[in-house]
C-alpha positions, 0 to 999 in steps of 0.5 A: 074594864074595871075603871069607874067614872070617878077614877083615872087621870081626867077625874084626878085633874078635875078634883085638883082644879076643884079643890084649888077653886074651893080653897080660893072661895073658902068652901068648907071641906065637909061640903066639898064631896057633896059638890064634887060627886053627883047625886046620880050617874048613869054610864052607858057602853055602846059597841060599834061594829066597824066595816073591817070587822072590829068592834069598838066600845064607846062609853058615855056618862050622864050625871045629875047634880043636886039642886039646892032649894031656891035654885029652880025658882024662875027669875021674876022681874019684880025682885029686880026692878032695875032690870024692868027699865031695860 
């Protein structure tokens, strides 16, 4: 198997949809690759032995996106007094 996580018809479709949305939101072109590709990706292959003797190979993917500064801060109600009255 010589394919990568970032090739094939599914990723090509995702890339086209991402670019359509990025155009609509006016995301600068030099920032799009940073948003489209993860910081880190893990690919695993798991062979499953079937009862009839066949071996099927299943693949799984896990990626880690970049967390920009400020995105991990907890939501505090002090910053949004309107939410405190609810």
